C-alpha positions in Angstrom: 0.0 0.0 0.0 1.2 3.5 -0.9 -0.8 6.0 1.2 0.3 9.1 -0.8 2.0 9.8 -4.2 5.6 8.6 -3.7 8.8 7.5 -5.4 9.0 3.8 -4.6 12.0 1.5 -4.7 11.7 -2.3 -4.0 15.0 -4.3 -4.1 15.9 -7.9 -3.2 19.3 -8.8 -1.7 21.1 -12.1 -1.1 21.8 -13.0 2.5 25.3 -11.8 2.0 24.1 -8.3 1.1 24.5 -8.4 -2.7 21.6 -6.8 -4.6 20.1 -9.5 -6.9 17.1 -7.7 -8.4 15.4 -4.3 -8.4 11.6 -5.0 -8.8 10.3 -1.4 -8.6 11.9 2.0 -9.1 9.2 4.5 -10.1 6.8 7.1 -9.0 3.5 5.6 -7.9 0.2 7.2 -7.1 -1.5 6.4 -3.8 -3.1 3.0 -3.9 -2.5 -0.8 -3.5 0.1 -2.6 -5.6 1.4 -6.1 -6.0 4.6 -7.2 -7.6 5.1 -10.5 -9.5 8.4 -11.8 -8.2 8.0 -15.1 -10.2 9.8 -14.1 -13.5 12.6 -12.3 -11.6 13.2 -15.2 -9.3 13.7 -17.8 -12.0 17.5 -17.2 -11.9 17.6 -17.3 -8.1 18.1 -20.4 -6.0 15.8 -21.3 -3.1 17.0 -19.7 0.1 16.7 -16.7 2.4 16.7 -13.2 0.9 16.2 -9.7 2.2 13.9 -7.2 0.6 14.0 -3.4 1.1 11.3 -0.9 0.2 11.8 2.8 0.3 9.0 5.3 -0.4 9.7 9.0 -0.6 6.6 11.3 -0.5 6.5 13.7 -3.5 4.9 16.5 -1.6 6.8 16.6 1.6 9.9 14.6 1.0 9.3 12.3 4.0 10.8 8.9 3.7 9.5 5.4 4.7 11.9 2.5 4.7 11.4 -1.2 5.7 13.8 -4.1 5.5 12.6 -7.7 6.0 13.7 -11.3 5.4 11.9 -13.7 3.1 12.2 -17.3 2.2 12.1 -18.3 -1.5 11.1 -21.9 -2.2 11.0 -23.4 -5.6 
């Protein structure tokens, strides 16, 4: 969910910290979004990855950032 118009970046990193794919890097209007990770993950092995989302509000410049772990199973 993007509550206000923002510049959104969504990246996936290996457990060692290497960026493996950038899924989103664009301005998005307020609303709900989903990202299909399937085609991007075809080259990735099963395992633990870290994803990072950063949203910068266009109007105020405020930043939101979140980093979480995920498990990829094939």
